[in-house]
NUPAKE-290241 format. One record per residue (C-alpha): x negated, y negated, z negated. Coordinates in nm, 3 decimals. Layout:
BEGIN
<<X; Y; Z>>
...
***
This chain:
BEGIN
<<-10.447; -20.080; -0.919>>
<<-10.156; -20.220; -0.721>>
<<-9.807; -20.220; -0.868>>
<<-9.456; -20.339; -0.796>>
<<-9.208; -20.505; -1.027>>
<<-8.836; -20.500; -0.955>>
<<-8.671; -20.798; -1.122>>
<<-8.294; -20.805; -1.140>>
<<-8.140; -21.152; -1.184>>
<<-7.774; -21.145; -1.289>>
<<-7.544; -21.442; -1.318>>
<<-7.185; -21.545; -1.258>>
<<-6.999; -21.701; -0.966>>
<<-7.288; -21.662; -0.722>>
<<-7.547; -21.826; -0.947>>
<<-7.811; -21.557; -0.885>>
<<-7.781; -21.610; -0.509>>
<<-7.808; -21.987; -0.556>>
<<-8.118; -21.935; -0.771>>
<<-8.284; -21.728; -0.495>>
<<-8.189; -21.986; -0.233>>
<<-8.341; -22.267; -0.441>>
<<-8.656; -22.064; -0.506>>
<<-8.698; -22.038; -0.128>>
<<-8.594; -22.393; -0.033>>
<<-8.811; -22.552; -0.305>>
<<-9.122; -22.387; -0.162>>
<<-9.191; -22.185; -0.477>>
<<-9.161; -21.854; -0.292>>
<<-9.417; -21.961; -0.031>>
<<-9.657; -22.075; -0.306>>
<<-9.625; -21.742; -0.488>>
<<-9.676; -21.544; -0.167>>
<<-9.994; -21.748; -0.104>>
<<-10.142; -21.665; -0.444>>
<<-10.444; -21.439; -0.442>>
<<-10.338; -21.085; -0.523>>
<<-9.971; -21.120; -0.430>>
<<-9.868; -20.841; -0.195>>
<<-9.494; -20.898; -0.175>>
<<-9.232; -21.140; -0.307>>
<<-8.894; -21.079; -0.151>>
<<-8.530; -21.118; -0.258>>
<<-8.251; -20.873; -0.173>>
<<-7.874; -20.921; -0.204>>
<<-7.623; -20.642; -0.277>>
<<-7.400; -20.524; 0.004>>
<<-7.096; -20.527; -0.223>>
<<-7.141; -20.897; -0.303>>
<<-7.216; -20.831; -0.671>>
<<-7.365; -21.082; -0.910>>
<<-7.721; -20.943; -0.916>>
<<-8.012; -21.035; -0.690>>
<<-8.315; -20.805; -0.670>>
<<-8.666; -20.947; -0.643>>
<<-8.937; -20.705; -0.531>>
<<-9.265; -20.850; -0.655>>
<<-9.591; -20.661; -0.581>>
<<-9.940; -20.745; -0.703>>
<<-10.287; -20.616; -0.629>>
<<-10.389; -20.612; -0.997>>
<<-10.274; -20.699; -1.347>>
<<-10.529; -20.982; -1.349>>
<<-10.364; -21.140; -1.044>>
<<-10.022; -21.121; -1.212>>
<<-10.163; -21.260; -1.537>>
<<-10.308; -21.556; -1.344>>
<<-9.965; -21.611; -1.182>>
<<-9.794; -21.600; -1.522>>
<<-10.028; -21.875; -1.648>>
<<-9.967; -22.099; -1.347>>
<<-9.750; -22.415; -1.359>>
<<-9.505; -22.239; -1.125>>
<<-9.384; -22.022; -1.412>>
<<-9.237; -22.329; -1.586>>
<<-9.052; -22.420; -1.266>>
<<-8.919; -22.065; -1.229>>
<<-8.809; -22.057; -1.593>>
<<-8.633; -22.392; -1.552>>
<<-8.442; -22.259; -1.250>>
<<-8.343; -21.943; -1.440>>
<<-8.208; -22.165; -1.718>>
<<-8.033; -22.394; -1.470>>
<<-7.843; -22.100; -1.322>>
<<-7.794; -21.925; -1.661>>
<<-7.939; -21.595; -1.542>>
<<-8.014; -21.277; -1.729>>
<<-8.323; -21.091; -1.620>>
<<-8.421; -20.723; -1.630>>
<<-8.751; -20.586; -1.497>>
<<-8.897; -20.248; -1.402>>
<<-9.265; -20.184; -1.325>>
<<-9.388; -19.917; -1.082>>
<<-9.756; -19.834; -1.045>>
<<-9.912; -19.703; -0.727>>
<<-10.018; -19.337; -0.733>>
<<-10.341; -19.255; -0.557>>
***
């Protein structure tokens, strides 16, 4: 069953935006989008210029997400989160048929 995860990255002094920019420029976003089972991986910035960036991350199945979580990319993502000193909050939404 497909589902979507909203991940909120919050930092200070624009660090969440810089994190998202580096995720894109490093090629990590393209690699994640190319993974089997990924349906969406897209960042959104607040209109008011706040310190939180929203990632909408959708997957075809829990197995696909589990495979992603075991990939070497997760270490790179975690290192970037640490580099930018971000806090993370997530919400999961499942598709209703």
